[in-house]
N, C-alpha and C positions, 0 to 999 in steps of 0.2 A: 504494500500500500504506500502510495506517494503522499505522505502527510505534509500539510502546509506548515511552513516554518514561521514563527512569530517571535520578534524581539520585544520583551516586556521591559519598559522603563521602570526600574524598581527604585523608589525613593527611600526605602527602609521603613515605610509606613504600612499601616494595616491594609489600606485600599489597594495599592499596587501589588502587595503580597498575595491577597486573595484573588486579584485579577489573574496573576500567574497560575494559581491553582485551578481557577475556573476554566482557563484556556487549556490547561493540561487535561482536565476532565473531559473537555469537548473534543479531544483527540489531536490537538495541535502539538507540533514539536516546539517546545518553549525554551527560549534562551533568556536569562535574566541579565540586564545591563543597568549599572548605575552610571550616571553622567557626572564625571568629575568637573566641577565648575569653580571650586574654591581657588583663590588666586595665590595665596601664600600661606606660610605656617601660622601667621597671626590670625588670618581669616579663618583657617581651619579650627584653631582653638576657640574662636568666637562661636563657630557654628556647631561645635561638638554637642552642645546641649539644646540646640534649636535648629531652625532651618531644615530644608528638605534634602540637602545634598552635601552635608558635612561628613566628617570622618565617621561619626556614629551611624550615619545612613548606610555607609558601605558595610560596616560591621553587621548591622541589623539585616540588610538585604542579603549578605553572604550567608548568614545563619538561616534565613528563610529558604534560600536556594538549596541549602543542604537538606533541610527537612523535606522540601518538595522533590528533591533529587533531580534538579535541572542544572545545566551548565550556567556559570555566572562569570561576568566580566565587568571591569571598570573601564569606561571609555573617556578619553580626555577631550573635553569641550571648553577648556579654559579660555582660549582665544575668542571663540564664538560668543561665549557668555559675556565676556568683557566688552566686546564690540557692540553686540546687538541688545544687551540688557543694561549693564552697568553704565556704559558711556552714554547710552540713550537716556537713561534715567537722569543723569546729571545734566545733560544738555537741555532736556525738557524743562526741568526746574529753573534753569538759568534763563529760559525763554518766558518764564512766568506761567508755565503750565504745570498740571499735576498728572504725571504719567501713571500708567498701570504696567509695571515691569513684568507681571505674570503673563499678560497677554503677549508681550514681545517675546518672552522666554518660550511660551507655548509655540508661537508661530515659527520662530527662527532657530531655536535651539532644540526643544523637545521634538519638534516635527521636522523642520527642514534639514537640520544637521544629523539628528539621530536616524531619520528615515533614509537619508542618502547613505550613511554609513551601514545601516542594516541591509539595504538592498545590495550593497557591494559585497556583503558576506553571505548572500544567497537567501535572505529572508523574503517572505512574501508580504508580511505585514509588520507593523509595530503596534503595540498596545500600551495603554496606561490605565491607571486606577481612577480616572476622572468619573464624576457622576454626571454622565451624559450618554446619549444613545445615538447611533449613526443609522440613518435611514436613506434608502434610495427611492425617490419619488417617481410618479408616473411620467414626469417630464424628463426622466433620465438623470436628474441632478442628485448629487449626494448632499445631505444636510444633517444638522444636529437636531435631535429630538430631546425635549427636556427629560430629565431622569425620573425615576419612580419616586424620588423623594424631593419635594420642592425645597425643603430646608437646606439641602446640600447641593442643589443643582448647580453645575459649573459651566453650562453652555455659554453664559455671558463671556467668560474668559477665553473661550475657544472659537469665537465667532470669525476669527481671521484666518482659519485654516482654508487651504485651497481645495478644489475638487480632487486633484491628484492625491493630496495628503489624506483626505477623507476616504478615498477609495482604497487606501492602503492601511487603514487604521481599524483596530478593534477596541471596543470599550465595554467589556463584560460587566463592570460594576454598576453601570447605569440602570440596570434592570432591578436593582435591589435598594433597600433602605440601608442607612448606616448601621442600624441595629442588627439587621440581617448579616451584613458583612462582618461585623465584630463577632457575632455568634458563630459564623463559619470559622473565623480565625481561632476562636476558643476551642471549637470541636476538633480542629486540626492540630491544636496545641502549638500554634505558631508563636515564636518568641515575641512578636510585636502585637499580639492580640489586644493588649491593654495600653499600647503606646498612645499618648495624646496626639491630637492633630496639631500640625504646625500652623501657627497663626501669622507670624510676622513675615515681612519680606526677608528672604533667606540671607541676603548679603548686608542687611542692616538689622542685625538681631536685637540691638538696643532701641530700635525705632527712632533714633536721632537722625532724621534725614538730613537736616541742615548741616550737621557735623560731617556726615558722610560726604556730602557734596563739597564742602569746604576742603576736606582732605583729598578729594579727587579732582580738583580743578586748580589751575594756576591763577585763576581770577580771584581777586579779593572780593568777598561779598560785603558790599558797602551798606551802611545804614541809609535810610531815606525818610521821606515824609509820608505820614498817613494823611490822606485828603478825603474830603467828602465829594459827592457827585458834582457839586457846584464848584469844586476846586479849592475850598477852604482848607488850609493846613491845620490839622488838629493834634498833631503829635509826631513822634519819631518812631520808625520801625527798625527792627534789628537786621534787616536784609530780606529780600523777597523770597528766599528759599525757606523761610520759616512759616510761610502762610499758604493757605489754599482757600478757594471760594467757599463761602458759607461759614468759615471759621469764626467762632466767638471767643473761645478761651485763649488766653495767652497774649491778648492784644495790649494789655496794661494801659488802657485809656479810661480816663475818668470823664465820661460823657453824661452821667446822671441817668442813663438808660442803656440797655444792651445794644451793642452795635456788632456788625458782622462784616467780613471781607466780601466785597462785591466784585472787585476786579484787581488784577495785578498788572502793572505797566512796567515792563523791564526797560523800555526806552527812556523813561523819565525816572525810573527807580521809585515809583510811587505805588502805594497800596491804597486802593479806594475802599472806604468803609461807609456803611449806611444802616438804616433800620431793617428790621426783620422783613417787612413787606417788600423791600427792594431786592431781597435775595431771590425772589420768585420771578420766573420768566416763562413765556409761552412758546418761545421759538429758539431753535439752535440751527447751526450749520455744521455739517460734518464733511470730512474729506478722507483720503486714504481708504476708499470704499472696498468692501469685499462682499460678494453675493453668494448665498448658499441655495436656499429653496427657490428663490427667484433668480432668473438669469441676469436681469439688469433692468434699468428704467431708461426710456428714451428721454431726451431733453424736453422738459415741460410735462412729462407724464407724472400722474399722482397715484398714490396707493394708500389705503388705510391699513395700519398695522398697530401693534402694541410695541412701545419702545421702552427699553431700560437704559437709564443714563448712568448707572453705577452698579457695582456687583450686587449690593443688597437692596436695590430699588425694586419695588414690586412690579413696576411696569405701568405704563399709562397709554391710553389710546392717542394716536396722533395720525396726521396725514403727512406722508413724505412726498417730496416733489424734487425731481431732478432739475437742478438750477445751474449746473455747470459740468465741464468735462469730468472733473473728479469732485463733485459737490452735490450734496443733497440737503435740502432745507426741511426741517421737521417742525410742524405746527401742532402743538398739543391742545387738546380740548380744555384742559385745566392747567393753570400755571404750575411749573415744577420748581422745586427748591434746589438752589445751588447747582445749576448747570455749569459744569467745570471743563474748560478747555484742557485737552490732553487726555481726558478720560474717554472711554468708548461709549457710543450709543449703539445698542443692538436691537434690531427689528425682529419681532416675532409675529408669525401667523399661526394662531392657536398654539400648538405645542412644538412647532418647528421654527428654527432660526431662518429668517428670510435673508438676512445680511446685516451689515453694520458699517461703522466707520469711526474715525477719531473726531471728537468734538473740536472744531476749530474756533468757533465763537458762538 
């Protein structure tokens, strides 16, 4: 029997570990791989007790592979990770935007680089432990379908995958709830059955983004002015990398009422603040488009979808309209809080991902 070969990206967590077992049970020839992305010894030490790809991840993934009796390797993706994720993260913050590094990592490292390397060693597919499902629609296109558990659904962070990548990907965990996955891990006596989920950005384990950016750029992050929408200077900020749209805490402004970050202006080094009502908007423009369930929109064409503007956003009805070569304008039926340039907007049609893009303004 000519069994299909699949490379499973093993992060050392419970989800990817059970994914490997599920695929083995389904008859695939399974190879476990952990992607080495840490940059130096200091980073490794920081990630040992957190992050999805530190040294502890390798130890845990290797032990799981032994239990499952599958071959296991560590592949070096340090250069790709630094270029496509870390450098991108720093550059976006310096532009006054708030990036989502996990989306970049998924698209360019976990898929583009891992898939290329896996195909070179004769694999038919790659697989991950993401809570999402892959479907092929009647129109022939591959798309993501929301997972069995809305609370853990990860389709938002995967909207940027290409048709080729989707056609070569398996996501067995998406059909189960987190509780079911943990129960399987316990029954199998996997050493990671009770391992907690990783929460933080793996290369900023202390969550101090501003310090990370300062340490990884030659530019000095200068202080500047807090201004109102009308241009009135109301205080001094610590540097634009300390702030994101909608932020209230940490502004250290005595205005007599709560104020929020409305806009970040890197050109003038200003942070615009305002009242709670001003944080809401009904429209956004996105670029860097990627389409899944739907093929594309012609210029001027409109479509009704549900859009999510951040990972934990419940989604809201909107009309999307193609307004440029790489531009879609989204008009929401109700104003949305803290639409943030640099984040993704992802379009859904029922349970399927129609497409998405990066919020430009």
